N, C-alpha and C positions, 0 to 999 in steps of 0.2 A: 334547529338547523336552518329553517326558513328565516327566522329572525336574524341569525348571523349573516346569511346571504344578503338580506335587505340592508343590514348595517354595512356590509362590505361594499355594496354598490353605492350607498349614500356617501360613505367616506371617500370612495374613489372619485366621485363627481365633485363633491363639495370642496375637497381639499386641493383641487387644482389651483385655486386662487388664494389658498390660505397657507402661507408658508409655515405657520406654527403647527399645522396638523397634517403634514405630508403623510400619505398612506404607505410608509415604509413596509409595514407588515404585509399589505396587499401586494406591493411590488415583489417582495420576497416570495410569497406564496405563488404568485403568477410565474415568476422565473423558475422556481423549483418544479412547478407543474410542467412548464415548458421543457426543462432539462429532462425530466422523467419521461415525457412523451417522446422526445428525440431518442433517448437511450432505449426505450421499449421498441421504437421503430427499428433501431439498429439490431436489437435482439431478434426481431422478427425477420429481418434480412438474413442474419446469420442462421436462423432456424431453417430457412429454406435450403441452405447449403447442406444441411444434414440429411436431406432427402435424396441427394445425388447417389447414384448406384455404381458409377464407374470410378476406378482409382485414378488419381492424377497421373499424367504421363510421366512426370519426373520421378514418381514413386513406384511405377509398375513393376520394376525389377526387384523391389525391396519389400513390398507389402503383399501379404497373402489376402485373398478375399475375406477370410474369416476375421483377420485382424482389422481390416478396413471396415467391415460391417460392425464390429464391436466398438471401434473408435467413433463411428457415426452415431451409434445408439447412445454411447456415453456422452458425446457432445450434445445430443438432443436432450437427454435427461438433465444435464447441467444447465442447458439453456432454459428449460422449464423451471428448474429450481431458481435460477437467477431472476427470472421474470416475476415469479410469485414472491420471492423474498424482497425484491425491490419494491413491488407494489405495496406489500404489507408494511414494510418498515418506513417507506416514504410516506405512506398514508398516515401511520401513527405519528411520525415526525411533524407533518403538516397540521394534523388535528390538534396536537399539543399547543402549537402556536395559535391556530385559528380560534381555539376555545379559551385562550388565555390561561391555560393550565399552568404554565411555567411561572407567570407572575403570582398566581395563587399559591404555588408551592413555595416561592420565595417568602411570601407573607407568612405562611405557616411556619417556615423555618425561623424567620425573624421573631415571631411571637414566642416560639418555643425557647429561643436563645435568650429572650428578655427575662424569662423565668429561671433560666439555668446558666446565666452568664458566669464565665470563669474569669478570674482576675488577670490571667497571664496575657490575653490577647484582646484587642478592641472588639467590640460586639459585631461590627460588620465583617471582620475577618472570621470570627467564629461562625457567623451565619453563612459565610462563603464556604467554609469547610463542610458544614452540615449540608448545604444545598448541593455542593459538588458530589458529596457522598450519595445523596439521594438520586442525582442524575446518573451517577456511575452504576448504582445498583439497578435502576430502572432500565438503563441501556443493556446491561447484562441479561436481565430477565427477558427483554424483548428479543434479543438476538439468540438466546439460549436454545429455543426450539429449532431454529434454523441450523444452528451449529450441530445439534444432536442428529437432526435428519441428515445433514451433509455427511457426518462422520459414520453413523451407524446404519444408514439406509443407502444413500447414494454411493459413497465410496465402498461400502461393504458389498454392494451388488456387483461391482466390477473388480472385486478382489484387491482393492488398494488399501483398505483400512486394516491396520494392525493394532489399533488402540483398544485397550480393554476399558470397561467401565471404571475400574479402579484407577487406571492411569488418567482417564478423562477427568474424573473428579479431582484427582491430585493436581492436574494441570490448572483447573479452574481455581483451586485454592491457592496455588503458587502464584498464579497471575494476579489474583486479588491482593495477596499480601505484598507482592512487588509494587502493585499500583499504589498501595497505601504508603509503603516505605519510601518510594520515589516521589509519588504525587503530592503528599501532604507537605513535606519540606519545600518542594518546588513551588507549590501554590502559596505557601506562607512567604517565601522569598519574593515571589512575583508581586504579591499584594503590597509588600512594603516598598518595592521598587516603584510601583505605580502611585502609591500614596505619597511618596516623598520626592518624586521627580520634578514636579512643577511644570514649567513651560517646556522642559526638555524631556518630557515623558517618552516621546517616540524614540529618542536616542538611547536612553537607559533601558527601555523596554526591549529594543533590538539587541543591545549588548548582553542583557540577561538571558533572553531566549536563545540567542545564537551560541553563547557560551555553554548553556545547559545542553543544547542539542549536540554540540561537539563532544562534551564530556560524556554524555550517554552513549554516543557512537563509539567512544574509546573504551568504555566500561562494559559494553554489551557482550563482546566476544569472550573476554577472559572471566567475567564475573557472573553474568546473567545467563548466558547460554548453557553453561554447565549445570544449572539448576534443572534443566529440562532434558539434557542429553549427556551421554558419556562420550568423552573424547580420548582416544587412545592413539599412541604413535603408530604410524603405518608399519605393519609387520613384513610386508612383501619387500624383501631387500632389493630384488631386481628392479621393481617399479620405483622404489625409493631412489636408487642410484640413477635411474633414467631421469627422474624429475630433477634431481640435484644437478645432473649434467646439463639439462635444458636451462635451469636457472642460471648456472654459471655461464652458459653460452650467451645469454641475453643480458647478463649483469643484474638479474633479479635478486634483491636482498632477502633470500629465503632463510627463514629461521626454523620453523617447525612444520611437519607434515602430519596431520591428524586424520583419523577415520572417525566419523560420527555415526552413532547407532540410529540413524534416521528410520531404519526399517521397523523399529519398535512401535512407530505410529503409523507409518504409511510406506508403501512400496514405491512411491514416487521418488525420483532420484535427482541429485544436484551436486554441485561443488561450488565453493566460493573461497575468496581470499580475505584476509583482514590484516589490520596493523597499519602504521604510518611509516615508520622508518624500517623496522624489521617486519617482514611479511610472513604470515602463516597461511598454509593451505589446508582446507578442510574438504575431505572427500566423503560423501555419503557411502555407507556400506552397501546400499542398494546399487549405487553407481558402479562400484567395483564388481559386484555380482553380475550385473547386466552386461558388463564388458570384460568378463573373465576370459583371459587368453588373448585379449586385444589391447595390450598396454598402449599401443600407438594412438588409439582413440582417446584415451585419458590424457595422454601427452598433448594431443591436438586441442582438447578442451582447455587445458592449462596454458597452452601457447596463446590461445585466444584471450584468456584472462590476463596473461602477462602483456598482451597487446594493449589492453586497457591501462595497465600500469605504465607501460613505456610511453604512451601518448597522453598520460596524465588526465585521463577521462574522469577519474574520481575527483581530482582536485578541481577540474573545470566545473563539474556538476556542483561541487561544494561552493565555489565562488558564485555560480549562478543562483544557488539556493540562498546564499547569504545576501546577495543583491535583491533577490525576490523578497526575502523577509524584511530587508531594510525598507523597501518600498511599502510593504504592508504596514510596518511599524509607523512610518511617517503618516500613512493614510489614517491609521487608528488614532494617532495623536491629534489629527484634525477633527475627528468626529467624536472623540471620547466624551466631550462635555455637551454634545448636542441633545438637549432635553427632548426635542421633538421625536427623536428616534426611540427613546425609552418609552415615551407616552404612547407612541403608535403601537408598540408591542404589548402595552398594558402594564408597564412597570412604573412605579411611583418613586423609584430610587435610582441613583446613578452609581450603584455599586460597581466596582471594577470588574468583577466576574461577569456581571450582566452585560457590561459594555463589550467585553471580549466575546461573549456568546452571541450577541446581536451583530457584532462586526463580522463574525464568521458566517452568519446567515446572509448578510448583505453581499458577501463575496461569491455567492453561488454561481452567478453567470461568469464572473471573471475566472473562477477556478476551472471551469470547463475549457475556456480559451487557453489558459496557461497549461492545462493538461495536454492539449493538442500540441503546443509548442514544445513542451518537455519530451513528449513521445517522439516528435520529429528529431530532436537533438539526440535522444537515446538511440534511435534506429541508425542514425548516421554514425554514431560511435560503434555500434555493433558491426556495421559493414567494415569500418576501419580496423577493428580488432580481428575480424575474419581475414582481411588482407594481410595483417601482420603474421597470423598463423600460416597463411599461404606462402608468404615470403620465406618462412622457415622450413618450407617443404611439407606442410601438413594439410594441403588442400583436400586430397582424397580421404585422408583419415578423419578430417573434421566433418566432411560430408557424411561419412559412415557414423561418426559419433552423434551428429545431429539427428540423423534418421533413427538411430537406435534409441536415443532419448525420447524422440517424438513418438515412436511406436510404443515403447514401454510405458509412457505416460498417457497413451491414447489421446494425444493432442489433436487439435483440429487439422484436418487435411485439406479442407476447402474453406479457408477464411474469407468471409465477405470483405471486399476492399474497403468499404465505408466503415464497417465494424472494426476492422483491423486498424484503420487510420485513427479512429477515436480511442480505442482501448489498448492497443498493443504497443509496448515500449521496445519490442524487438521486431525485426523484419520477419515475415512468415517463412516457414521452412522452405517452400518452393522458391521464394525470392533469394534466400541465402544459397540454396543449391545452385540456382541459375548463375548467381554472381561468382561463386567459386568455380563452377564448371567453365564459365567463360574465361576465367583466369587461367584455368588449366589448358584450355584450347589455345589461348593466346601464347602461353609458355611453349606449347608444342610447336606452334607455327614459327616461333622465334628460333 
């Protein structure tokens, strides 16, 4: 370890004037350490909020002391889990790069493929598939203990977990098979695109990855989600009729209304919409149970979601995402053949998969900034969708629905403003309540 630290310092100093040996690896490790420190500091700030003993004034009429205390304990336990998992997984990630374990793994895969080369693919592509498989398995093994603890200890402690060990293993197997079925053909196609693109690598790379992302987004609801959950038509005729009337009122192109058996894994609740031209609505069975006898709350939630559709938030986020990926593709095209980057990380090859891996590492600081920007846009969209539901007359019902969802999920009641700014894509509950109540007050005064 001391030898590596000495080497680290020597490279950092010597390479300042040596353009051929820029310490990209050291830059990445320093940036990742810096981002981790910032995120741990934000976790610490949020942790202090779980020590508060009084209920927020906006929630005093809705929250019992017992529910508040349970939510605070749950939040603190999740915070502890988040800190430990982040420290361990980031530590493992940085160690793999600092010890040049990933170049060593590539070399071993390459040597193995030289002895077992198949005639159907080029050797680099075969090594790429083997290397990617090893990284996938390694990533699964590292994250598995945390996933088990989260499911069977943390979520179980607060009565959220409904997953059996049998279902847990089945999910792992299904996810792995899907990753292979989707991942291998995608990786093969991507390799050939990068191999044959020439000077327009960035353009064809962007076209391929963007098309693949859109295709998967289209296939996910009808083909992939049913592998994990059952979807049945909504049986409640009264609620179905009310949803259809709401859809007709706003011109929403409603096609199907399904109930998903989310409760077989967790008692957390949610609802979402899918589709491009014809829209489907999916309600968690736990959401229906938690709001039994209060159909207006469910309609308020759906009015909010229809607000996203009406104001084309999904399309806008898609355009932003495509422009973002275009900028990244152009940047990758500029550095894909930079041998200094590969050497800095210990690689002696410019294999395409290695270039993509290293490029993703170099983006660490930029990703944090872009995450802040995307969260800001998302929060603005959430306020707009709330306003849309308010204009349809659902302000009070949406407040009730938000509070119910918040309480049933034991969500944070005292979000730290800095933590929320960095992590949350939605405004906090109290922010949304204040905005909706101000709208209600304004309407009364008018």
